[in-house]
VOMIDO-648743 format. One line per field, with one value per residue: x, y, z of N, C-alpha, C in turn; residue number from 1; residue in three letters. Coordinates in steps of 0.1 Angstrom, whole numbers. Layout:
# residues N
npx <- (X; ...);
npy <- (Y; ...);
npz <- (Z; ...);
capx <- (X; ...);
capy <- (Y; ...);
capz <- (Z; ...);
cpx <- (X; ...);
cpy <- (Y; ...);
cpz <- (Z; ...);
pos <- (NUM; ...);
code <- (ala; ...);
//
This chain:
# residues 265
npx <- (1018; 1006; 1007; 1026; 1011; 1019; 1045; 1079; 1100; 1126; 1150; 1163; 1154; 1171; 1175; 1166; 1150; 1128; 1120; 1108; 1089; 1072; 1064; 1050; 1028; 1016; 1008; 989; 969; 962; 950; 928; 893; 880; 888; 913; 916; 942; 947; 939; 956; 981; 979; 976; 1000; 1018; 1031; 1039; 1017; 1028; 1050; 1037; 1020; 1040; 1051; 1028; 1025; 1046; 1041; 1017; 1025; 1040; 1021; 1016; 998; 965; 948; 916; 886; 874; 897; 905; 910; 928; 936; 942; 966; 972; 996; 1003; 982; 988; 1012; 1003; 987; 1006; 1023; 1005; 1002; 1027; 1039; 1047; 1022; 1013; 1019; 1004; 979; 974; 977; 953; 934; 941; 934; 906; 898; 907; 889; 863; 865; 865; 874; 889; 890; 906; 896; 897; 882; 885; 880; 857; 860; 867; 895; 915; 935; 946; 943; 935; 934; 912; 918; 906; 900; 881; 875; 874; 899; 914; 938; 960; 956; 940; 913; 879; 844; 820; 792; 784; 796; 802; 817; 818; 792; 787; 804; 792; 766; 772; 777; 768; 734; 731; 757; 761; 740; 749; 772; 764; 750; 769; 784; 791; 769; 776; 764; 773; 766; 736; 724; 733; 728; 715; 698; 693; 675; 666; 690; 695; 675; 684; 708; 698; 690; 713; 726; 712; 717; 746; 760; 772; 762; 766; 752; 758; 766; 788; 805; 792; 779; 793; 793; 792; 798; 802; 816; 821; 852; 860; 869; 880; 859; 837; 835; 836; 866; 875; 869; 861; 858; 840; 842; 827; 820; 788; 782; 792; 785; 757; 742; 726; 737; 764; 757; 758; 783; 788; 793; 820; 835; 830; 844; 870; 871; 871; 895; 914; 911; 927; 953; 952; 955; 971; 1004; 1009; 1026);
npy <- (1206; 1203; 1228; 1226; 1219; 1234; 1259; 1251; 1244; 1265; 1254; 1221; 1203; 1193; 1156; 1145; 1163; 1164; 1136; 1136; 1155; 1142; 1119; 1134; 1144; 1120; 1113; 1133; 1127; 1102; 1105; 1117; 1115; 1115; 1118; 1142; 1175; 1190; 1217; 1217; 1197; 1209; 1232; 1222; 1209; 1231; 1239; 1252; 1250; 1241; 1224; 1206; 1193; 1183; 1163; 1148; 1137; 1120; 1102; 1091; 1078; 1058; 1043; 1047; 1069; 1076; 1090; 1101; 1090; 1114; 1130; 1151; 1148; 1133; 1100; 1073; 1049; 1016; 1005; 1020; 1012; 984; 987; 997; 977; 958; 971; 971; 944; 936; 952; 962; 953; 931; 904; 903; 907; 885; 864; 868; 864; 837; 825; 828; 814; 787; 784; 786; 769; 777; 796; 829; 865; 897; 927; 959; 989; 1001; 1026; 1014; 988; 960; 953; 924; 925; 907; 871; 841; 806; 780; 744; 727; 708; 715; 747; 784; 800; 831; 853; 876; 909; 904; 917; 926; 929; 954; 950; 923; 909; 901; 919; 941; 950; 957; 979; 996; 999; 1015; 1040; 1077; 1081; 1094; 1095; 1067; 1059; 1073; 1061; 1035; 1037; 1045; 1022; 990; 968; 938; 906; 879; 853; 834; 844; 869; 903; 926; 948; 982; 993; 970; 962; 983; 980; 957; 967; 985; 968; 958; 979; 983; 958; 958; 935; 922; 902; 876; 858; 833; 850; 860; 838; 808; 785; 793; 810; 840; 860; 893; 913; 945; 963; 988; 1021; 1047; 1065; 1050; 1045; 1024; 1008; 986; 952; 920; 889; 858; 831; 803; 771; 763; 736; 727; 747; 765; 797; 806; 790; 799; 825; 818; 823; 847; 861; 853; 863; 891; 894; 889; 911; 933; 928; 932; 958; 977; 975; 991; 1015; 1046; 1047; 1022; 994);
npz <- (728; 761; 788; 817; 848; 869; 875; 872; 899; 913; 923; 933; 963; 993; 996; 1020; 1031; 1014; 1014; 1041; 1038; 1019; 1036; 1054; 1039; 1032; 1058; 1063; 1043; 1051; 1075; 1071; 1067; 1042; 1007; 997; 982; 962; 971; 999; 1009; 1004; 1019; 1045; 1047; 1047; 1023; 991; 964; 940; 949; 965; 947; 931; 949; 954; 930; 927; 948; 939; 916; 928; 940; 965; 972; 958; 931; 930; 911; 901; 896; 910; 937; 964; 977; 1000; 988; 974; 982; 1004; 1020; 1023; 1036; 1061; 1070; 1073; 1094; 1114; 1120; 1127; 1146; 1181; 1197; 1182; 1189; 1212; 1203; 1186; 1205; 1218; 1200; 1193; 1218; 1220; 1197; 1203; 1223; 1213; 1190; 1162; 1133; 1137; 1132; 1130; 1120; 1101; 1090; 1056; 1035; 1012; 1018; 1039; 1057; 1067; 1094; 1111; 1116; 1130; 1121; 1126; 1136; 1123; 1092; 1072; 1064; 1059; 1042; 1046; 1042; 1065; 1057; 1034; 1015; 1018; 1007; 1020; 1021; 1023; 1043; 1077; 1095; 1077; 1075; 1102; 1105; 1087; 1098; 1119; 1108; 1101; 1091; 1065; 1053; 1051; 1033; 1011; 1007; 1001; 978; 959; 959; 943; 946; 946; 938; 953; 962; 965; 987; 991; 997; 977; 973; 983; 1001; 1014; 1026; 1041; 1060; 1075; 1085; 1103; 1124; 1131; 1141; 1163; 1178; 1177; 1166; 1140; 1110; 1088; 1066; 1049; 1026; 1015; 1008; 996; 1019; 1042; 1072; 1093; 1123; 1137; 1162; 1179; 1182; 1204; 1211; 1235; 1233; 1226; 1199; 1169; 1161; 1151; 1144; 1159; 1146; 1138; 1117; 1100; 1085; 1075; 1076; 1099; 1117; 1126; 1118; 1140; 1160; 1162; 1174; 1199; 1208; 1211; 1236; 1241; 1220; 1224; 1249; 1238; 1221; 1240; 1252; 1232; 1225; 1241; 1227; 1205; 1212; 1214; 1214; 1226; 1235);
capx <- (1022; 1000; 1015; 1028; 1001; 1026; 1058; 1090; 1106; 1140; 1161; 1160; 1155; 1178; 1166; 1161; 1137; 1120; 1114; 1100; 1077; 1063; 1058; 1040; 1018; 1010; 1000; 977; 959; 959; 942; 915; 882; 876; 899; 915; 920; 956; 947; 940; 969; 992; 978; 979; 1016; 1025; 1039; 1034; 1009; 1036; 1057; 1028; 1017; 1051; 1052; 1016; 1025; 1055; 1036; 1007; 1033; 1045; 1011; 1014; 984; 958; 939; 902; 880; 873; 909; 906; 913; 937; 934; 953; 970; 972; 1009; 1003; 973; 993; 1021; 997; 984; 1021; 1026; 995; 1004; 1040; 1044; 1045; 1008; 1010; 1019; 993; 965; 975; 975; 941; 926; 944; 926; 892; 898; 909; 877; 851; 869; 863; 884; 885; 898; 906; 895; 894; 875; 893; 871; 844; 863; 872; 909; 919; 949; 952; 936; 938; 925; 910; 926; 897; 903; 872; 877; 876; 912; 917; 952; 961; 958; 929; 901; 866; 833; 813; 778; 781; 804; 797; 824; 815; 779; 788; 809; 781; 756; 775; 778; 756; 726; 733; 770; 760; 732; 756; 782; 757; 745; 780; 792; 787; 764; 777; 759; 783; 759; 721; 719; 737; 716; 720; 689; 697; 666; 667; 702; 695; 667; 691; 717; 693; 688; 726; 730; 707; 724; 759; 764; 772; 760; 769; 745; 763; 765; 801; 808; 782; 782; 801; 785; 800; 793; 813; 814; 830; 863; 857; 879; 875; 847; 828; 837; 840; 877; 879; 859; 865; 848; 841; 837; 826; 812; 774; 782; 797; 780; 746; 743; 720; 746; 774; 753; 760; 798; 790; 801; 834; 840; 830; 854; 882; 872; 875; 909; 921; 910; 939; 965; 949; 956; 983; 1016; 1007; 1037);
capy <- (1201; 1211; 1232; 1220; 1224; 1244; 1262; 1244; 1250; 1270; 1245; 1209; 1204; 1181; 1144; 1141; 1171; 1159; 1124; 1140; 1161; 1131; 1113; 1145; 1144; 1106; 1113; 1141; 1121; 1090; 1109; 1121; 1105; 1117; 1120; 1154; 1180; 1195; 1228; 1215; 1191; 1220; 1242; 1215; 1207; 1242; 1239; 1258; 1242; 1233; 1216; 1195; 1186; 1174; 1151; 1139; 1130; 1108; 1092; 1085; 1067; 1047; 1035; 1051; 1075; 1074; 1100; 1096; 1090; 1128; 1135; 1163; 1146; 1122; 1091; 1063; 1041; 1003; 1002; 1025; 1003; 972; 991; 998; 965; 952; 977; 966; 930; 933; 960; 956; 947; 920; 891; 903; 905; 872; 855; 869; 855; 823; 820; 827; 803; 776; 782; 782; 760; 782; 807; 842; 873; 911; 935; 973; 995; 1011; 1030; 1007; 976; 955; 946; 917; 926; 895; 860; 827; 796; 768; 733; 718; 708; 725; 762; 793; 806; 845; 856; 890; 918; 903; 927; 918; 938; 957; 948; 910; 905; 906; 931; 954; 954; 962; 991; 1004; 1002; 1027; 1053; 1084; 1075; 1101; 1090; 1053; 1059; 1079; 1052; 1024; 1040; 1046; 1010; 982; 957; 927; 894; 866; 839; 837; 851; 883; 913; 936; 958; 991; 992; 957; 961; 993; 974; 947; 975; 991; 958; 955; 990; 980; 947; 958; 924; 918; 888; 871; 844; 826; 861; 862; 825; 798; 775; 800; 822; 848; 871; 902; 924; 957; 967; 1001; 1031; 1052; 1073; 1039; 1044; 1012; 1010; 973; 941; 906; 881; 844; 826; 789; 765; 758; 722; 726; 757; 774; 811; 805; 782; 810; 837; 815; 824; 863; 866; 850; 873; 905; 894; 891; 925; 941; 925; 936; 972; 985; 974; 1001; 1029; 1054; 1046; 1010; 986);
capz <- (741; 771; 797; 830; 858; 878; 869; 877; 910; 909; 928; 941; 978; 999; 997; 1034; 1034; 1004; 1020; 1052; 1032; 1013; 1047; 1060; 1030; 1033; 1070; 1062; 1035; 1059; 1087; 1066; 1065; 1028; 997; 998; 969; 962; 979; 1013; 1013; 1004; 1032; 1057; 1049; 1047; 1012; 979; 957; 931; 956; 968; 936; 927; 957; 951; 917; 930; 956; 931; 908; 937; 945; 980; 972; 946; 926; 929; 898; 897; 892; 918; 951; 966; 989; 1002; 977; 978; 988; 1017; 1029; 1026; 1048; 1073; 1076; 1079; 1105; 1125; 1121; 1130; 1156; 1194; 1201; 1173; 1196; 1222; 1196; 1181; 1216; 1222; 1190; 1196; 1228; 1216; 1187; 1211; 1231; 1204; 1178; 1150; 1129; 1142; 1125; 1135; 1109; 1103; 1077; 1048; 1023; 1009; 1021; 1050; 1056; 1078; 1101; 1116; 1116; 1134; 1118; 1133; 1131; 1114; 1079; 1066; 1068; 1047; 1044; 1041; 1051; 1068; 1043; 1025; 1017; 1013; 1006; 1032; 1022; 1025; 1054; 1091; 1099; 1070; 1079; 1115; 1103; 1080; 1109; 1128; 1101; 1101; 1079; 1052; 1049; 1047; 1022; 1000; 1003; 995; 964; 951; 958; 935; 955; 938; 943; 955; 966; 964; 998; 990; 998; 967; 974; 993; 1011; 1024; 1034; 1052; 1071; 1083; 1092; 1115; 1133; 1134; 1148; 1178; 1185; 1176; 1164; 1124; 1106; 1074; 1064; 1036; 1017; 1005; 1003; 1000; 1030; 1052; 1079; 1101; 1131; 1142; 1174; 1177; 1192; 1205; 1216; 1247; 1230; 1223; 1186; 1166; 1154; 1146; 1148; 1160; 1138; 1137; 1104; 1101; 1075; 1080; 1077; 1114; 1128; 1120; 1124; 1153; 1170; 1161; 1181; 1212; 1210; 1212; 1249; 1240; 1211; 1231; 1257; 1230; 1217; 1251; 1256; 1223; 1223; 1245; 1218; 1195; 1219; 1208; 1224; 1232; 1230);
cpx <- (1013; 1008; 1014; 1017; 1007; 1039; 1068; 1096; 1120; 1151; 1156; 1162; 1163; 1168; 1160; 1149; 1127; 1112; 1106; 1089; 1067; 1058; 1047; 1028; 1009; 1002; 988; 967; 954; 948; 929; 904; 876; 889; 899; 918; 935; 955; 948; 951; 980; 992; 981; 994; 1024; 1034; 1031; 1028; 1018; 1044; 1050; 1022; 1028; 1053; 1041; 1018; 1035; 1049; 1024; 1013; 1038; 1035; 1008; 1002; 979; 949; 925; 897; 878; 885; 912; 910; 922; 934; 945; 955; 972; 986; 1009; 993; 979; 1005; 1015; 993; 996; 1025; 1019; 997; 1018; 1046; 1043; 1032; 1005; 1009; 1006; 981; 963; 971; 959; 930; 929; 935; 913; 889; 898; 896; 865; 853; 867; 872; 880; 894; 896; 906; 893; 888; 886; 883; 857; 847; 866; 886; 911; 933; 955; 941; 942; 929; 924; 917; 919; 901; 894; 871; 878; 888; 912; 928; 949; 964; 948; 920; 889; 855; 827; 799; 773; 791; 799; 803; 820; 800; 777; 793; 799; 770; 758; 778; 766; 748; 728; 746; 769; 750; 741; 768; 776; 753; 756; 786; 783; 782; 764; 771; 771; 777; 742; 716; 725; 726; 721; 709; 691; 687; 664; 679; 701; 686; 675; 703; 711; 692; 703; 730; 723; 713; 740; 765; 762; 770; 762; 762; 747; 763; 777; 806; 797; 786; 791; 794; 795; 792; 805; 808; 823; 841; 862; 868; 873; 863; 836; 826; 841; 853; 881; 868; 867; 854; 850; 835; 838; 818; 798; 774; 785; 789; 769; 748; 737; 730; 758; 771; 758; 775; 800; 797; 816; 841; 841; 842; 868; 884; 876; 890; 918; 923; 923; 951; 963; 953; 970; 993; 1016; 1020; 1034);
cpy <- (1209; 1216; 1225; 1226; 1235; 1247; 1254; 1251; 1254; 1260; 1231; 1209; 1191; 1169; 1142; 1150; 1167; 1145; 1128; 1147; 1153; 1124; 1123; 1143; 1130; 1107; 1121; 1135; 1108; 1092; 1114; 1112; 1107; 1120; 1136; 1161; 1187; 1207; 1227; 1207; 1201; 1228; 1234; 1212; 1219; 1244; 1246; 1247; 1233; 1221; 1204; 1188; 1177; 1161; 1143; 1132; 1118; 1098; 1085; 1075; 1057; 1039; 1038; 1059; 1073; 1086; 1094; 1096; 1105; 1134; 1147; 1161; 1133; 1114; 1081; 1053; 1026; 999; 1007; 1016; 989; 975; 991; 986; 956; 957; 971; 951; 926; 942; 954; 949; 934; 908; 891; 899; 891; 863; 856; 862; 840; 817; 819; 816; 788; 773; 778; 771; 764; 793; 820; 853; 889; 920; 950; 977; 1003; 1013; 1023; 993; 972; 948; 937; 920; 916; 884; 847; 816; 785; 756; 725; 719; 717; 738; 771; 801; 820; 850; 873; 897; 917; 913; 922; 929; 941; 951; 933; 903; 910; 918; 943; 958; 961; 977; 999; 1006; 1013; 1040; 1061; 1078; 1081; 1096; 1076; 1052; 1064; 1067; 1039; 1025; 1042; 1032; 1001; 969; 943; 914; 883; 854; 845; 844; 866; 894; 924; 949; 968; 992; 980; 956; 971; 988; 964; 956; 981; 982; 957; 966; 988; 969; 949; 944; 921; 904; 887; 856; 837; 837; 865; 848; 815; 786; 781; 811; 830; 857; 879; 910; 934; 957; 983; 1009; 1038; 1061; 1064; 1039; 1031; 1013; 998; 964; 928; 897; 866; 840; 809; 784; 760; 744; 719; 733; 766; 788; 813; 800; 793; 820; 833; 819; 841; 867; 863; 861; 886; 905; 896; 904; 934; 939; 930; 951; 980; 984; 983; 1014; 1035; 1052; 1031; 1001; 972);
cpz <- (751; 782; 810; 839; 866; 873; 877; 889; 907; 914; 935; 955; 981; 999; 1009; 1036; 1024; 1010; 1032; 1048; 1026; 1025; 1053; 1052; 1032; 1046; 1070; 1055; 1043; 1069; 1081; 1064; 1050; 1020; 999; 984; 973; 973; 994; 1017; 1013; 1015; 1044; 1059; 1050; 1036; 1001; 971; 946; 937; 961; 959; 930; 933; 956; 940; 918; 938; 949; 922; 915; 941; 960; 981; 959; 943; 922; 916; 893; 892; 902; 933; 953; 978; 990; 992; 982; 985; 1002; 1027; 1032; 1037; 1060; 1078; 1081; 1092; 1118; 1128; 1127; 1142; 1171; 1198; 1192; 1180; 1206; 1213; 1192; 1193; 1219; 1213; 1191; 1206; 1227; 1205; 1193; 1219; 1224; 1193; 1165; 1146; 1133; 1134; 1132; 1123; 1111; 1089; 1069; 1036; 1023; 1010; 1034; 1049; 1069; 1082; 1107; 1117; 1122; 1130; 1126; 1128; 1123; 1099; 1069; 1071; 1056; 1050; 1036; 1049; 1054; 1058; 1032; 1026; 1010; 1013; 1019; 1033; 1024; 1035; 1068; 1096; 1091; 1073; 1093; 1115; 1097; 1089; 1116; 1121; 1102; 1088; 1066; 1044; 1044; 1035; 1010; 996; 996; 980; 955; 948; 948; 944; 948; 944; 943; 957; 963; 976; 999; 989; 987; 966; 985; 1004; 1021; 1032; 1045; 1064; 1081; 1091; 1105; 1126; 1139; 1145; 1162; 1184; 1187; 1173; 1147; 1121; 1091; 1073; 1051; 1023; 1008; 1000; 1006; 1010; 1041; 1060; 1089; 1111; 1135; 1153; 1173; 1188; 1192; 1212; 1229; 1245; 1225; 1207; 1181; 1156; 1148; 1149; 1150; 1155; 1138; 1123; 1106; 1090; 1081; 1082; 1092; 1123; 1121; 1126; 1138; 1165; 1172; 1172; 1197; 1217; 1212; 1224; 1247; 1231; 1216; 1242; 1249; 1226; 1226; 1254; 1246; 1220; 1228; 1235; 1206; 1201; 1216; 1219; 1229; 1226; 1234);
pos <- (1; 2; 3; 4; 5; 6; 7; 8; 9; 10; 11; 12; 13; 14; 15; 16; 17; 18; 19; 20; 21; 22; 23; 24; 25; 26; 27; 28; 29; 30; 31; 32; 33; 34; 35; 36; 37; 38; 39; 40; 41; 42; 43; 44; 45; 46; 47; 48; 49; 50; 51; 52; 53; 54; 55; 56; 57; 58; 59; 60; 61; 62; 63; 64; 65; 66; 67; 68; 69; 70; 71; 72; 73; 74; 75; 76; 77; 78; 79; 80; 81; 82; 83; 84; 85; 86; 87; 88; 89; 90; 91; 92; 93; 94; 95; 96; 97; 98; 99; 100; 101; 102; 103; 104; 105; 106; 107; 108; 109; 110; 111; 112; 113; 114; 115; 116; 117; 118; 119; 120; 121; 122; 123; 124; 125; 126; 127; 128; 129; 130; 131; 132; 133; 134; 135; 136; 137; 138; 139; 140; 141; 142; 143; 144; 145; 146; 147; 148; 149; 150; 151; 152; 153; 154; 155; 156; 157; 158; 159; 160; 161; 162; 163; 164; 165; 166; 167; 168; 169; 170; 171; 172; 173; 174; 175; 176; 177; 178; 179; 180; 181; 182; 183; 184; 185; 186; 187; 188; 189; 190; 191; 192; 193; 194; 195; 196; 197; 198; 199; 200; 201; 202; 203; 204; 205; 206; 207; 208; 209; 210; 211; 212; 213; 214; 215; 216; 217; 218; 219; 220; 221; 222; 223; 224; 225; 226; 227; 228; 229; 230; 231; 232; 233; 234; 235; 236; 237; 238; 239; 240; 241; 242; 243; 244; 245; 246; 247; 248; 249; 250; 251; 252; 253; 254; 255; 256; 257; 258; 259; 260; 261; 262; 263; 264; 265);
code <- (met; ser; pro; ala; pro; phe; pro; ala; glu; pro; ala; ala; glu; pro; ser; ser; ala; ala; ala; leu; arg; ala; val; gly; ile; met; glu; ile; val; ala; arg; ser; glu; arg; pro; leu; pro; leu; thr; glu; ile; ala; glu; ala; ala; gly; leu; pro; ala; pro; thr; ala; tyr; arg; ile; leu; ser; leu; leu; glu; ser; ala; gly; leu; leu; gln; arg; glu; pro; ser; gly; lys; thr; tyr; gly; val; gly; his; arg; leu; val; arg; leu; gly; val; glu; val; leu; ser; asn; asn; gly; pro; arg; leu; glu; arg; arg; ala; ile; leu; arg; arg; val; val; asp; glu; ile; gly; glu; thr; cys; asn; leu; ala; met; leu; his; gly; asp; glu; ile; ile; tyr; ile; asp; arg; val; glu; thr; asp; trp; ala; leu; lys; ala; glu; leu; lys; pro; gly; ser; arg; val; pro; leu; his; cys; thr; ser; ser; gly; lys; leu; phe; leu; ser; gln; met; pro; lys; ala; arg; arg; arg; lys; leu; leu; glu; ala; met; ser; leu; arg; arg; tyr; thr; ala; asn; thr; ile; thr; asp; val; ala; glu; leu; glu; ala; gln; leu; ala; glu; ile; ala; arg; thr; arg; ile; gly; ile; asn; asn; glu; glu; leu; gln; ala; gly; val; ile; gly; ile; ala; val; pro; val; thr; asp; ala; arg; asn; arg; val; ile; ala; thr; val; ala; leu; gln; ala; pro; val; ala; arg; leu; thr; leu; ala; gln; ala; met; glu; phe; val; pro; ser; leu; leu; ala; ala; ala; arg; ala; val; ala; pro; thr; phe; glu; glu; gly; ser; glu);
//
């Protein structure tokens, strides 16, 4: 039998203290822009490595954190992602965000969503569907790829080139339709144009017959923190026609931005 990674601790801590330590560790991992090794997590939490390892193991088994393929670093798990989406969808700003999306959907007559970046995917945190029978339905909490969605490509275009290249080379650029861009160089060329215009485009790249455009929601430092995106079937709206709605989407993005500010209610 292989030895335990760390010696057992002499006494169990009170459940309330253990819970707070677990929450603290989740916060540390969630705030980081990269997966963290045990040593960094323990240092940031002010905990002995054995204690941090035990808590990380529990959180990993619960799906709240996940160990990266290397086995040496920890990132956010699927349950914590889901919790984050539910918090963003149901906290104080939810009604305001939904009202903003509803207003722009009523104005342009097409489905709109609010999305954020998570790792190598996009997560929809809210979505308002058009009343048309013909539509592409994706519920809040749905996750979609970066390389073939308007929001995903907008986020990619804003990354430092070296970080983006590394991410693209690590990703599986899966082909979903005949229009999906699977060549890194070709995708980089399009991302350069998206970086210039700050408008993400999806020309039937995730679903055949469905186009999309996305505009940025920015913070006080002009960083892209979310996107407002339109999706529509090409039978009703071409990509060129969709671009005419960019001013309406930008107005919605400006209106929704304050709801992401810390302490907004």
